[in-house]
N, C-alpha and C positions, 0 to 999 in steps of 0.2 A: 088717648086715654086722661080721664079724668083724674087727676092727684089731690082734688080736694075731697078732705073727710065724709063720708054722709053720717048721718047719727048714729047709724049701728057702729061705726067705727070710731066715732067720738065716744061713744057707751063702753067701748072696749079699750079704749084708753085710759079710761077714767078708772075702769078696772083693775088695769093693769099700775096705775099708780098708786092706787088704794094698796094693792098686795105690796108692791113695792116698799112703800109707808111703813106697811105693818110688820113686813117678816123680811126685809132684807136688815142685816146686825148692822148697827150703826158705826162697830168699832171695823168692819170688814169693808165698809163703803168710804170709810177715812182713808184708810190703806190703800185702796184702790186712787183715788183721788189723790193723794200723794205722789203715787208713782213709787210705793214702798213694795219690797218684796214678798210674795206670797208662798205660804206654805202649802204641802198637798190637804193638809186638813181645812184650810182658807177656802181652798177649791173645793172639795167634797160638801163641806157644809154648804156652800150656794147650790150644788148639786142636789143634794139632799132633800133641800128646800122647795127646789123647781120640780123633783119628784112625788113629793108630799101634796103638791098641788097640781100634779099633774101636767106639768108644762115643759117636761125635761125635753121630749122628743118630739117638738112642732112637726118638724119635716119627715118623720115616719107615716106610715099606712096608719090609720085608725085602728085596722083589727090588730096591728103590733103594740099600739100605746100612742100614737098621734094625735094632736089635739083637733086637728079637722081646721085647723086657721085658714084663712086666706092668704094671698102672698103682702095683702096690705096688712092684716094683722101681723105677720111675722115682721114685717118690717118696724110696725109702731112698737111690739115688744123688744126689739133690738135696741131702737133707738130710746126708748125709755129708761131701760135697762141700764143702758151706757150713760146716760145723765144723771142718772141716781146712784152711780158708782158701784154697779154690780160686777163682781170679778166675770172675764169670759167663761163662759162653760168650755171647759176643754173638750176638742172636737173630736180627737181621735177614735172614742167606742161610739159618740153620740150622732157626730154628724159624717163621719168617714166610714169605719166597718159598720156600723149599725145597718145604713142603708144599704151596701152591699150585701148584707146577708140578708136583709127583706126580700131584695128584688133578686137574688141568685141562689142565695142558700138553700141548703135542704131543709126541710121539715124539722130534723133532729139538730142543725144549727139553729135555728130558729127558736125550737124550744129551750135549747141547754145556753144560748150566749145572750139571746135580746133582753131578757127579764133583769140578768146582773148589769148589763149595760147600762138599763133604764135606770136601774137601782144605785149604781156606783159601787155597788159591790165588788164589780171588778174592773179594774182600770188599765187601760189600753195604750200600745204605743206603735207608731208606724215604722216600719222595716223597709223601705223602699232604697233610698239614694244607699250607695256605696262610696269606697274610694277612688274608683273608677269609673262610678256611674250614677252623675247626679243628674245633670241637665240631660245630658244623652242617658236616660234611664234604661232604654232598650239594650244596652249594653252591660246589663247587669251580670255577674259570673257567680252570686251563689248557687250551688247546686243541690237539688234533692234527687235522690236515687230511691226508687222503691225498691224495697227490701222483705218481703213477705208481704203483711199488713202495715209495714210502716216505713215511712220516710225517713233516709238518713239525709241530713242537711249539714252543708260544710259552706263557711264563707262568711262574710262580713258586712254589716250595716253601718251608716256613720249619720251621724247628724240627728240621732234619733231623740226627738224632745220629750222627755220626762219618761227617757226610759227606767233610768233609776227608781220610778215610783211603780213602773206598770207590773201588771199580774200577767197580762198575754200581750203578745207582739202579731201583727198581720203582716206577713212578708211577700214580696214578689220575689220567685225562685224559679230558675231555670231547669225546665224538667226535661227537655229535647233540644240536646246542642247541635242537633244537626240540621237543622232547619231555620227559616229566615230568624233572626233575633226577636222581633216582637210574635212572631208564632210558636218558640219554647217556652213562655213564660207562665206559671202558674201562682195561683193565690191559695197562700198557707197560713192556717191558725197554729200557733206558736206558744205553749204554758212556759213563761219566762222562768220558771222553777225548774224545767228539764235540765238534768246533766248536761254539761257542754255549753251552755249558755252565759256568758260573761260579760257583763257591762263594765266601761271604763269609762269615766267621766272627762267631757271637753268644757274646759272655763272658756268662757268667750271673753271678747273685747270689754265687755259689759262688766266683766268680774263675776259674772254669774256660771253657777252651775246648773242650765239647763237641759245642755243635749249631750249627748254620749256616743260613746262606739259599740255595738253590740256584736260579741264574735260567736260564730256557731260553731262547733266542734263535735263532728258526729252528735249532733242531736237528732234523738228519734221521735219522728211525730206521728202518732194515728195515721194510718191511711184516710180515715174519715173526716180529717180536718181540712181536707182540701175543699175550696168553695167551689162550686158551680162546675165546670167542665174541666178536664187535664188540656193544658197547653192554651186555656181562655184568658188567663189572668191578667194578659195585657187590654183586655176590652173590659173587664171588670174594674183595671186599675185608671182607664180613661173616663169611667162614669165617677169613680170616686175624687179623682182629681178636676173633675169638673165643679164637684161641691164644693172641694175644698179653695179653689181657687175663687168662688162665689164669696166663702167666709173670709178670706184674705182682705178682701177689699174694706172690710171694717168702717161701714159707712157712720153706725152709731158711734163707735168709740172715736172716729176723726170727729165728729161733729161736738160730742164733749169735749174731746181737745183744744178745739176752735176756742170755744168758750173759754178755757183756761186760759189759753194765750192771749184773748181779749182782755182778761182780769188782768193777766201779768203785765201788759202792754199800759193798763190804766194805772197800775201803781210804779211802774221804771219810769225815771225822768232821762230827758236828754235835752239839753241846753235850758236847764229847769220846767220843763213843760213835760207833761206825761208824753210817753215814746207814741201812745194812739194817735196823738196830735201830728206827730212827724209826717211831712208829705209821702215822704219816700216808703217809708214803714206802711203806711195805710194804702199804697199803692199796691204793695205786695199781700197785705192781707185782704183788701178786697179782692185780687186775682185768686187767690186760693179758696176764698170762702165761693166764687163763681165757679171755681173748676170744682170744688166739693158738690156744690148743687148740682152741676151737670151729671156728676157719679152717683148722686143719689138718683136721678131720673132714668139714668143708664140702668142702674139696680132693680129698679122698679119693673122695668120690661124682664128684666132676666129674670126674676123670681115670678111674675106673672106665667113666662115659658117654663118655666121649672114645675110650677105648678099642674099646668097642661101636660106636660113631657114626662114629667119624674125626674128630669136630668136639664140642666141648664144648656148644656152644650158648649159649643166651642167660643160663645160669645162671652162666657164668664173669663176668658184670658182677657179680655177689653178690662174689666171690673180690676183683675190682680195688676195691671201694668200701672192704672191711673190711682187705684187705691192705694200700692207700694209707693207709688211718685209722692203722693200727696200726704202718707203719713212720714216720709222722709223730711219734704218741706215744713211740714208740723215741727218737727225736733229740731230743724234746722233755725227757726224764726224762733224757736224759745230761746236757745243757745244764743242767737243775736241779742234778743230782748234782755237778757240777764247779764250780758257781756264778760266782763272779768272775773264774774261768781261762779260762772259754770266750768271755769279752766281748775279750781283745785278739787279734784274728782275725789270724793272720799266715800267708798263705797258703802263703809257701815252707814252711814247717813240716810240711807234709805231703808235701814231696818228699824221697825216699829218700836223697838226696847232701846235703839240707841240714843245715849244723853249726851253727847259729847257736844262741843261749841259750832255751831253752825257757822259758814263762812257766807255771808250775805243772808237775804230774805229765805225763810225755808222753802217755798218752793223752787230754789235754783239747785239744790241737792239732787235732784234726780235729771236735769236737765241733760248733762253731759251722758249719764249713764244710758238714757233713752236716746240718745244722739248716735252712741254706739251701737246700741240694741237693734237700730232699726236701719242700720247698714244691710242686714240680712234681709229685709223686706221683699227687695227687687230681685231676689236670689230663690228663697224657699218656696216651694210648690210649683217649682220650674221658672227658671230664670225671666227676665223679662225680654230677653234676646229670643228665646223659646218661646214665648206666647206670641211672639210679633211674625214668627214663622208660622205658628197655628193659627194666626188670622189670617195671614197671607194664603194658606193655603184653604182652611175650612171655610174660611165667609167669603173673600174676594176671589176664588176659585185659580190664584194665579201660581 
């Protein structure tokens, strides 16, 4: 594979850079680069800018609003957007349920849901994990029973990211309890305003309200909100999760994070010299950069495969494992770089309107929060242990 950009790709990169310089709000980019907390309005501001440009759904088929970009162009956009400080596009509608509807939904689903996902008019969340079914997702117990022309849903979902913002939730539900676990699951779309849906916040170690519990008590859902075939939800979930795990790798964001770490190391001192001149720190930094470059090459292979097959398949598990590990190492090295200044964790210091007295340099405020937050990266999207099992079976054939 030739990974050097050709003239057309270089021209595309220039186009992306010009767009980001012209359209990305500076105050939003500053919040991202300082690791400050983002509001729903922040996320949707960037979503609408990309929608107006026609770039919000690059991974969708062109007939449903995709850009027709090549794998290389997708990679270029991700890298340039991260470097510029663009917030991450929330994936639940655009990257997760949207492609499922494109590939497996009815024509009615496509007409009803896809335009509002693209425009950002409707915000989505994911209802997969349950208190007793996280990494072992196939053991989920949320039930859906058909009653006339409606499904009656009862159960509980947990770790539901941004569920408190969501208008809709896509859920895996058990529709046949008498067959093998994977064979009795269906994929259902549920309006969050439906009576019986309750959202309860979960505050994380980082002090943020990002995830939630969602309770479903006699929730009545139109029968037509079933995606694809009855009891085929596990197949659709595997398709969705392969896309999610590719995104979790976060190559562009990690490259931007690495540059920030280098800048910090140039400012921090050890024995009177810049930390970046310390041989031990240099060795760790070099190994981290090498590992990130190797991950980027693997990611390119996966993007090409995704373009050819429509889904990246089990190799996305490799990206998920390595990407989450690198994100955690970056957070750890930032903590090491600022030393004791990372200890006084002042949650309010990551708010854009905070006017308190900082402890140490400005960039130290977010280090502990980032470290706590990234403990979860090796768990969500399927724990790394589960990913190793997938690789063993689906790739190595053992």
